[in-house]
Steps between C-alpha positions, in 0.01 A plus 500: 500500500619849419362830618560805288595807702562814296790725594264793548131573510506741209244500224432699188308815597279443195359191676362693798125543535407868469203642689316764299220552750432384854269643766647738757262391775400140568273357768563168672273242338443719193545403134686729259630519144863547403623564144839478334722305263678167553278423800505137379876478469726397216443123495253238610780330695546129444314179438585136451246302297178476699670437832633832618399855417638800685308788346631834622325722247251648744544824687564501873415820686691552822450779748775575752423714802770768525493516880516128583647374169250211511411368153148397397398342171170587335290250310488592130217407265307598186812576295439673167765277340741223593731567205871498583759748374221718365566870441128575542344652808307250711311510827419273787288519812657454842343448842666667796521249788281575801810449716697767306662744742376859494713791390736609228622206292667417172319301234686292241408257225720190479513274194753222437666606826570853375341794682377826351609834637292562813203736527400663826157406626312586819319208660203602714 
């Protein structure tokens, strides 16, 4: 068995998801829309016949509280597209967890393990 470990964690900046629009205020338990490009990443990951499929072409929305640095992941759903490496703007819905901590936070979209630049969001 071999495990590949890259020398660094660098990636091509052109692979990063880009948020075009995200809400500035979000309420715990609320559902919101986020838009941008490359929200579904640059590849569908890997598969081996019909035995193993590791799809990573769905957007993850994470919200990190700036005071506590605790990270919460939002459930995403109702994506406008699941196309990978698309230059077109897409959107997805995300549900803020009811346990999300209140206060100023940063919101990021993660696809294929690559995070977008963060957006500030106030959780109330």
